[in-house]
C-alpha positions in Angstrom: -25.0 -2.7 151.5 -22.6 -4.9 153.6 -24.3 -8.0 152.2 -23.8 -6.9 148.6 -20.1 -6.2 149.3 -19.6 -9.6 151.0 -21.4 -11.4 148.0 -19.2 -9.4 145.6 -16.0 -10.4 147.4 -17.1 -14.1 147.5 -17.9 -13.9 143.7 -14.4 -12.5 143.0 -12.8 -15.1 145.3 -14.7 -18.0 143.6 -14.0 -16.8 140.0 -10.3 -16.2 141.0 -9.9 -19.7 142.3 -11.6 -21.1 139.2 -9.1 -19.2 136.9 -6.2 -20.8 138.8 -7.4 -24.3 138.1 -4.8 -25.9 135.8 -5.7 -27.6 132.6 -4.7 -31.2 132.7 -3.2 -33.1 129.7 -5.5 -36.1 128.8 -2.6 -38.6 129.0 -1.0 -37.2 132.2 0.0 -39.6 134.9 2.2 -42.6 135.5 5.7 -43.2 136.9 8.7 -43.2 134.5 11.3 -45.7 135.5 15.0 -46.1 134.6 18.3 -47.0 136.2 21.3 -45.0 137.2 24.6 -47.0 137.0 26.0 -45.5 140.2 25.0 -43.4 143.2 24.9 -39.6 142.7 27.9 -38.1 144.4 26.2 -34.9 145.7 22.9 -33.2 146.4 24.5 -29.8 145.9 24.2 -28.4 142.4 27.3 -26.3 142.3 29.4 -29.4 143.3 28.1 -31.7 140.5 30.9 -33.4 138.5 29.3 -36.7 137.6 26.5 -37.6 135.2 24.5 -39.5 137.8 24.0 -36.5 140.0 23.3 -34.3 136.9 20.6 -36.7 135.6 18.7 -36.5 138.9 19.1 -32.7 139.4 18.2 -31.7 135.9 14.6 -32.8 136.8 14.6 -30.9 140.1 16.8 -27.8 139.8 16.7 -25.0 137.2 18.9 -22.1 136.1 18.2 -18.8 134.4 18.2 -20.6 131.0 18.0 -24.2 129.9 18.8 -26.6 127.1 16.1 -27.8 124.6 16.4 -31.6 124.9 15.9 -32.1 121.2 18.4 -29.7 119.6 20.3 -28.4 122.7 19.5 -24.8 121.9 19.2 -22.3 124.8 15.7 -21.6 126.0 14.2 -19.3 128.6 13.8 -20.9 132.1 13.7 -18.9 135.3 14.5 -15.9 133.1 11.6 -15.4 130.7 13.7 -13.3 128.4 17.1 -11.7 128.1 19.1 -9.3 126.0 22.8 -8.9 125.2 24.7 -5.6 124.6 26.3 -4.9 121.2 29.8 -5.5 122.7 28.6 -8.9 124.1 29.6 -8.0 127.6 26.3 -7.1 129.3 23.5 -9.7 129.8 20.1 -8.5 131.1 17.8 -11.3 132.3 14.1 -10.6 133.1 13.1 -13.0 136.0 9.7 -14.6 135.8 7.3 -13.3 138.6 5.6 -16.7 139.3 8.4 -19.1 140.1 8.1 -21.0 143.4 10.5 -23.2 145.2 9.3 -26.6 146.1 7.1 -26.9 149.3 9.1 -27.8 152.4 8.9 -27.1 156.2 11.5 -24.2 155.8 9.4 -22.4 153.2 6.1 -22.2 155.1 4.1 -20.0 152.8 4.0 -18.8 149.2 5.9 -15.7 149.9 8.8 -17.7 151.3 8.7 -20.0 148.3 8.7 -17.2 145.7 12.0 -17.0 143.9 13.5 -13.5 143.9 16.4 -11.8 142.1 18.3 -11.9 145.4 18.1 -15.7 145.2 19.8 -15.5 141.8 22.6 -13.3 143.0 23.1 -15.5 146.1 23.2 -18.7 144.0 26.0 -17.3 141.8 27.9 -16.0 144.7 27.8 -19.4 146.5 28.9 -21.1 143.3 31.9 -18.8 143.2 32.9 -18.9 146.9 35.4 -21.3 148.2 33.9 -24.3 150.0 34.3 -25.0 153.7 37.8 -26.4 153.1 39.0 -23.4 151.1 38.7 -25.1 147.7 36.9 -23.8 144.6 33.6 -25.4 143.6 33.3 -27.3 140.3 30.9 -24.6 139.2 33.6 -21.9 139.7 36.4 -23.9 138.2 34.5 -25.1 135.1 32.0 -22.3 134.4 32.5 -19.0 136.3 36.2 -18.5 136.7 37.3 -15.4 134.7 33.9 -14.8 133.3 31.8 -12.3 135.3 33.5 -8.9 136.1 35.1 -9.1 139.6 34.3 -12.8 140.1 37.9 -13.8 140.7 38.5 -11.1 143.3 35.3 -12.3 145.0 36.5 -15.9 144.9 39.8 -14.9 146.5 38.0 -13.0 149.3 39.3 -9.6 148.0 35.8 -8.2 147.6 32.5 -8.9 149.3 30.4 -8.7 146.2 30.8 -9.7 142.5 31.1 -6.4 140.8 29.5 -7.6 137.6 26.2 -8.7 139.2 23.4 -6.1 139.6 19.7 -6.2 140.4 17.4 -3.8 138.6 13.8 -4.3 139.9 13.0 -7.8 138.5 16.0 -8.0 136.3 19.5 -9.5 136.8 22.3 -7.7 134.9 25.5 -9.6 134.4 28.6 -7.9 133.1 31.5 -10.0 131.8 35.2 -9.3 131.9 35.5 -10.4 128.3 33.1 -11.7 125.6 32.2 -15.4 126.1 30.4 -17.1 123.3 29.4 -20.0 125.6 28.2 -17.9 128.6 24.6 -18.9 128.1 25.5 -22.5 127.7 27.3 -22.3 131.0 24.3 -20.8 132.7 22.2 -23.6 131.4 24.3 -26.2 133.2 23.2 -27.8 136.4 26.1 -26.2 138.3 24.5 -22.8 137.7 21.1 -23.8 139.3 19.3 -21.3 141.4 18.9 -22.2 145.1 16.8 -20.7 147.9 18.8 -18.4 150.2 16.3 -19.2 153.0 16.9 -23.0 152.6 20.6 -22.5 152.6 20.5 -20.3 155.7 18.5 -23.0 157.5 21.4 -25.5 156.7 19.1 -27.7 154.6 20.5 -27.3 151.1 21.0 -31.1 150.8 17.2 -31.5 150.7 17.6 -30.4 147.0 14.9 -27.8 147.1 14.5 -26.5 143.5 12.0 -24.9 141.2 11.9 -27.8 138.6 9.0 -30.0 137.4 9.8 -32.7 139.9 10.5 -32.8 143.7 13.3 -34.8 145.3 11.6 -37.2 147.7 14.9 -38.9 148.8 16.6 -42.2 148.3 15.4 -45.5 149.7 18.4 -47.7 150.5 16.5 -50.3 152.5 14.8 -51.8 149.5 16.4 -54.7 147.5 17.8 -52.1 145.1 18.3 -48.5 146.2 15.8 -46.1 144.6 15.6 -42.4 144.1 12.1 -41.0 143.9 11.0 -37.8 142.3 7.4 -36.7 142.6 5.4 -34.3 140.5 5.7 -30.6 141.4 2.0 -29.5 141.4 3.0 -25.9 141.7 5.2 -25.9 138.6 4.9 -22.6 136.6 5.4 -23.9 133.1 2.7 -25.2 130.6 2.8 -26.9 127.3 1.8 -25.1 124.0 -1.9 -26.0 124.6 -1.9 -24.6 128.1 -1.7 -28.0 129.9 0.1 -28.1 133.2 3.5 -29.6 133.3 4.9 -32.1 134.1 2.6 -34.8 132.7 4.1 -37.6 134.8 3.2 -38.3 138.4 6.8 -39.0 139.2 10.2 -40.6 138.3 11.8 -43.7 139.9 15.5 -44.1 139.5 17.0 -47.5 140.5 20.7 -47.7 141.4 22.0 -50.7 139.4 25.7 -50.9 138.8 25.5 -54.2 136.9 24.5 -53.8 133.2 23.1 -57.3 132.8 20.8 -56.8 135.8 19.7 -53.5 134.4 18.8 -55.2 131.1 16.9 -57.9 133.0 14.8 -55.2 134.7 14.1 -53.6 131.3 13.1 -56.9 129.7 10.8 -57.6 132.7 9.1 -54.3 132.2 10.4 -52.9 135.5 12.0 -49.9 133.7 11.1 -48.0 130.5 14.5 -47.1 129.1 18.0 -48.4 129.1 20.7 -45.9 128.1 23.4 -48.4 127.1 22.7 -52.0 126.1 25.2 -54.4 127.6 27.8 -55.3 125.0 27.5 -59.0 125.6 23.8 -59.0 124.9 23.6 -56.8 121.8 23.4 -59.6 119.2 21.0 -61.7 121.3 18.7 -58.8 121.9 18.5 -57.7 118.3 18.1 -61.1 116.9 15.9 -62.6 119.6 13.4 -59.8 119.7 13.3 -58.7 116.1 9.5 -58.8 116.1 9.4 -56.3 119.0 11.4 -53.8 116.9 9.8 -54.4 113.5 6.1 -54.8 114.3 3.8 -51.9 113.5 3.5 -50.4 115.9 6.7 -51.7 117.6 6.9 -52.6 121.2 10.5 -51.4 121.5 12.5 -48.6 119.8 16.2 -49.0 119.3 18.5 -45.9 119.0 22.1 -45.8 118.1 23.0 -42.5 119.8 26.6 -41.1 119.2 27.4 -39.1 122.3 29.6 -36.1 123.2 31.4 -38.4 125.6 35.0 -39.5 125.8 36.5 -42.4 127.7 40.2 -42.0 128.7 42.9 -42.6 131.2 44.9 -39.6 132.5 48.4 -39.4 134.1 49.3 -38.0 137.5 51.5 -35.2 136.2 53.1 -34.8 139.7 54.7 -38.2 139.2 58.2 -37.5 137.9 58.1 -40.5 135.5 55.2 -38.9 133.6 56.9 -35.5 133.4 58.8 -36.9 130.5 56.6 -36.5 127.4 58.3 -39.5 125.8 56.9 -41.7 128.5 53.3 -40.5 128.0 53.6 -40.8 124.3 55.0 -44.4 124.7 51.9 -45.3 126.8 49.6 -43.9 124.1 51.3 -45.9 121.3 51.3 -49.1 123.4 47.4 -49.2 123.5 45.5 -51.3 120.9 42.2 -49.4 121.0 40.6 -51.5 118.3 41.1 -54.6 120.4 39.3 -52.9 123.3 36.3 -51.6 121.3 35.9 -54.9 119.3 36.6 -57.6 122.0 35.4 -55.9 125.1 32.9 -53.3 124.0 31.8 -55.5 121.2 31.6 -52.5 118.8 29.5 -50.5 121.2 31.6 -47.3 120.7 31.1 -44.5 118.3 34.8 -44.5 117.3 38.2 -45.6 118.6 40.1 -42.9 120.5 42.5 -42.1 117.7 41.6 -38.4 117.8 41.8 -36.0 120.7 39.6 -35.6 123.7 36.8 -33.8 121.7 34.6 -36.5 120.2 34.8 -36.6 116.4 31.1 -35.8 115.7 31.2 -33.5 112.8 27.5 -32.8 113.0 28.0 -31.2 116.4 31.3 -29.5 115.6 31.1 -28.3 112.0 34.4 -27.0 110.6 36.5 -28.4 113.5 39.8 -29.8 112.3 39.4 -33.4 113.4 41.7 -34.6 110.5 44.6 -32.3 111.7 44.1 -33.5 115.4 44.2 -37.1 114.3 47.6 -36.6 112.6 49.1 -35.6 116.0 47.2 -38.2 118.0 47.9 -41.9 118.7 47.1 -45.2 117.1 48.6 -48.6 118.0 52.4 -48.6 117.2 54.2 -51.0 119.6 57.6 -50.5 118.0 57.4 -46.7 118.3 56.3 -47.1 121.9 59.3 -49.3 122.7 61.7 -46.9 121.1 60.3 -43.9 123.1 60.7 -45.9 126.3 64.3 -46.7 125.4 64.9 -43.0 124.7 63.4 -42.1 128.1 65.8 -44.5 129.8 63.5 -47.4 130.5 64.4 -50.2 128.0 61.8 -53.0 128.4 60.5 -51.2 131.5 63.8 -51.5 133.4 63.9 -49.2 136.5 60.4 -47.8 135.7 58.7 -49.5 138.5 55.0 -50.5 138.7 52.1 -48.1 138.4 48.8 -47.9 140.3 45.8 -47.7 138.0 42.7 -46.3 139.8 39.2 -46.8 138.5 35.6 -47.0 139.7 34.2 -50.5 139.9 32.2 -51.8 137.0 32.1 -54.8 134.7 33.3 -52.9 131.6 35.8 -50.7 133.5 37.4 -53.7 135.0 37.6 -55.6 131.8 39.2 -52.7 130.0 41.7 -52.2 132.8 42.8 -55.8 132.6 43.3 -55.5 128.9 45.2 -52.3 129.1 47.4 -53.6 131.9 48.3 -56.7 129.7 49.0 -54.5 126.7 51.3 -52.1 128.7 53.2 -55.1 130.2 53.5 -56.8 126.8 54.7 -53.7 124.9 56.6 -51.7 127.6 57.4 -54.4 130.1 55.8 -52.6 133.1 53.5 -54.0 135.8 50.1 -52.3 136.4 48.3 -52.7 139.8 44.6 -52.3 139.3 42.8 -50.6 142.2 39.0 -50.4 141.9 36.7 -48.5 144.3 33.4 -46.6 144.3 33.1 -43.7 141.9 33.1 -41.2 144.7 36.3 -42.6 146.3 38.1 -42.8 142.9 37.1 -39.3 142.1 38.3 -38.0 145.4 41.6 -39.8 145.1 42.0 -38.4 141.5 41.5 -34.9 142.8 44.2 -35.4 145.4 46.6 -37.3 143.1 46.4 -40.5 145.1 47.5 -42.8 142.2 49.5 -42.9 139.0 47.0 -43.5 136.3 43.2 -42.9 136.5 40.2 -44.0 134.5 37.8 -41.2 133.5 35.0 -40.4 131.2 33.8 -36.9 130.3 30.3 -36.1 129.1 30.1 -32.7 127.4 28.3 -30.0 129.4 27.4 -28.2 126.1 28.2 -28.3 122.4 31.7 -26.8 122.3 35.2 -28.1 122.4 35.7 -25.8 125.5 33.7 -28.2 127.7 36.3 -31.0 127.0 39.5 -29.0 126.9 38.7 -27.3 130.2 39.9 -30.5 131.9 43.5 -29.6 131.1 43.5 -25.9 131.6 46.5 -25.2 133.8 45.2 -22.0 135.5 42.6 -23.9 137.5 45.2 -26.2 139.1 45.7 -25.2 142.8 49.2 -24.0 143.8 49.6 -26.5 146.6 49.7 -30.2 145.8 47.9 -30.8 149.1 44.8 -29.1 147.7 42.4 -31.0 145.5 42.3 -30.3 141.8 38.6 -30.8 141.0 38.5 -30.4 137.2 42.0 -30.6 135.9 42.7 -33.7 138.0 45.9 -34.6 136.1 47.3 -31.2 137.2 48.5 -30.6 133.6 50.2 -27.3 132.9 51.1 -26.2 129.4 51.4 -22.5 128.8 51.0 -22.7 125.1 47.8 -24.8 125.4 46.5 -22.3 128.0 47.1 -19.3 125.8 45.3 -20.9 122.8 42.4 -22.0 125.1 41.9 -18.5 126.4 42.2 -17.0 123.0 39.5 -19.3 121.6 37.1 -18.6 124.5 37.2 -14.9 123.7 36.7 -15.2 120.0 33.3 -14.1 118.8 33.4 -15.6 115.3 32.4 -19.3 115.5 34.6 -20.5 112.7 37.7 -18.8 114.1 36.9 -20.0 117.6 36.8 -23.6 116.4 40.0 -23.2 114.5 41.8 -21.9 117.6 40.3 -24.6 119.9 41.6 -27.2 117.4 45.1 -25.7 117.6 44.9 -25.9 121.4 43.9 -29.6 121.1 46.7 -30.3 118.7 49.1 -28.9 121.3 47.4 -31.0 124.0 47.9 -34.2 122.0 51.5 -33.5 121.1 52.2 -33.2 124.8 49.5 -35.6 126.1 48.4 -35.8 129.8 46.0 -38.5 128.8 45.3 -41.7 126.7 42.1 -41.3 124.8 40.5 -44.8 124.5 37.1 -44.5 122.8 34.1 -42.2 122.2 30.7 -43.3 123.4 28.0 -44.4 121.0 25.4 -46.1 123.1 22.7 -48.4 121.8 19.6 -47.4 123.7 16.3 -49.1 124.2 12.9 -47.5 124.9 9.4 -48.8 125.1 7.5 -47.2 122.3 4.6 -46.1 124.6 6.9 -43.6 126.1 6.2 -40.4 124.2 8.3 -37.2 123.9 11.4 -38.8 125.2 14.2 -37.1 123.3 17.8 -38.3 122.8 20.7 -36.0 122.1 24.5 -36.1 122.0 24.7 -34.9 125.6 22.4 -37.6 127.0 20.5 -34.7 128.5 17.2 -36.0 129.7 14.3 -33.6 130.4 11.2 -35.5 131.4 8.6 -32.8 132.0 6.8 -33.4 128.7 7.1 -37.2 128.7 3.9 -39.2 128.8 2.6 -42.8 128.2 0.3 -43.7 125.4 0.2 -46.9 123.4 0.3 -46.5 119.6 -2.4 -47.7 117.2 -1.2 -49.0 113.9 -2.8 -46.1 112.0 -1.4 -43.5 114.3 2.1 -44.9 114.1 2.1 -45.2 110.4 0.9 -41.6 110.0 3.4 -40.2 112.5 6.4 -41.8 110.9 5.3 -41.1 107.4 5.2 -37.4 108.3 8.6 -37.7 110.0 10.1 -39.3 106.9 8.8 -36.4 104.8 10.4 -33.7 106.9 
């Protein structure tokens, strides 16, 4: 009898193991390679404020929901489903039962690695707590402040728990203070990623232990060019539509290369598979010299002209008394010849000159948004008006204004633009501009503390809403003390009328009305500008055609778990693109 029982147990064990064997995609494998144009500034998801950190972490960390990389719609992620109450205040998320954190020494067994609802609550609490220096995290300032019921009291230390967070078995129930049409978009952002409480308690959060399709293997700074390596997560819980295990790739290699021409050289030598922005000085040579590579059937290379939800601008330090006069800030705006910058320096590699507001004028993304009305109160080149405003402010030909310190992160394009702008401001307004370039991390830190007069910046949208751009100038996230860093609203701009409209728009359920109110807020922003909008990104991207399932979108949001390599045959390519053309 015992022998029969033992045999039965062995049979169950064997068949159970067989059922757990994952189906492998026939084209799985390979290492996807691309460049990052700067070092990531952090390994902590709630602290991410730069695109380089985000591009790494989106492959490693996950939130309750995620973006579809093709159309940016919200998809289930750690939460397999959710429901929203009729008053749009209560969100009920059902957590998947089979999500594991990446293997590491701290999480020694599968039980330790299993994500729990408690990890979700803990992650949101950590995102909303003040950091070790008593400052708010970017996650709180940008996404969570004023959203979840009781979150602000928790942030201020007036309560030990966030009142609007509850666990019901395997569900997370989140109750909001007010309806927020973008709440799911906020939860899909990297700052809202779920972390392991056990890893945090062990003091090892910087290891970047997530649940995503790839595992952070660290950065090698000893090689000729620093490289970040991400390896395949063999325990990933998601599958494709045919039941194949994800991800397909064996890993990702991200080379840190700040020089665009060197990045292009790597691409041309086949050392990388994708380049996000073709250097402006090489656009003509690339397009004309390698026409066969683009036009052959199948092509070797694919060229994409991708308008992005990204704005390049300079912002003023509003604690500088000179910039507290709106006429001075308007004069600076009118003194800039943006067309000269985009044509002579960017060589046309911009989606549009910055003659609108901070929200990129991509009508396909923001339907019914009043770009025309915003342009009417924004700024184009008008040197005579600039001079007149400077005279009215008491600084004829720059007299008694003094010099200004322009802070930027080092880079070929950034430096060239800064030189041009300094010349234009001197020629039109008669002021001297001292250019101070540093690393992105140092520039960003100095901007948060107001160490400078004028700062170079670029903002990539976190999701498809004007809110994600306008938040940069929301006055109620500016710290009371000037000695504390202002992480998001780095200009420390305060405008009660703008704030009122911004808050009203956030709480409006009707999309058309919400966009109308956001547009009114942006008009108020541009009438009383804390910034000089320069241009909107429209990158020319290059990709080797053998890279399949690589989706571009206006957020430059790369999700690589379904990317694979396969050379095209002529017949296959013609059939695929004939079908695409007929859609």
